[in-house]
N, C-alpha and C positions, 0 to 999 in steps of 0.2 A: 504494500500500500504506500509506504513512504517513498519508495523509488518513483512511483508515478507522481506523487505529490511534489517531489523535489523539482520536477520540471515546471511546476506552477509557481508563479510569484505569489506573495501574500495577497496582493490586490486581485489577481486572477482567481485565486481560491475563494476569496471573500465575495467577489462578483458572482461566481458560480453558486455559492451558498445562498446568496440573496435570490438568485433565479430559482433555485430549488424551493426556497421558502415560498415565493410567490406562486409557483405551480402547485405546491401542496395546499396552500391556503385557498386556491380556487376550487379545490375539491372535485375536479372533473376527471381525475385519473382513476384507472382501474386499481383495485387493491394491490395487485402484484407490482405495478409500476410505482405506486405510492411507497411501498416497502423498499423498493430499489432506491428511489430518491431519498427516502429517509436514511437508509444505510449510507449512501454517498454523503449526505448532509452531515451525519455524525462524524464521518472520517474527515471531511473538510473542516468542521468545527474544531476537532482535535488538532489538526494540522495548523490551523490559524492560531489556536491557543498556544501551541508549542512555539510558533514563530514569535508571538507576542512575549512569551516568557523569555526567550532568547534575547530579544531586544531589550527587555527590562533589565536582564542581567548585565548586558553591555552598558546600559546607561548607569547602572549602579557602580560599575567598575570605573567608568570614565569621568565621574563627577570629581572635579578638582576641589581640594580643600587645603588651604595654606600652602599653595604652590607645589603640592605633591599629589600624585594620584592616589586616592584612597577609596576602598570600597565603601559606599554609602548606601544605606537602604533606600529603595525607591519608595517615596511617601507621597501618595496622591491625596492625602488629607489636606495638604496646603492649598489645593485648588478650591476647596470648599469655603475657605475663609475669604477668598477674593471677591 
C-alpha cells in the first residue's frame, strides 16, 4: 500500500480523499463500490496523517532557540490565543 502511496504527493492524496468523500456522501454507489472507496479512503487518510506527522517532527527539530537548533515540541495551542 505505501509503495503506491509514495508516488502520490500529500496534496494529490488529500484531493483524492476529498473526491472519495464527496462520492460516498452522494450515496449513489452500489454497496461493493462504497466499500472499495471507503477502504481506499482509510488508506489515504492514514497516509496523509503519516505525512503530517513527519512534517510536524521536522518543524519541531528545526525550531531555533538561542541561536542553536533544539528540538521543541510543536504546540498548536498558541494559535488559539491569537
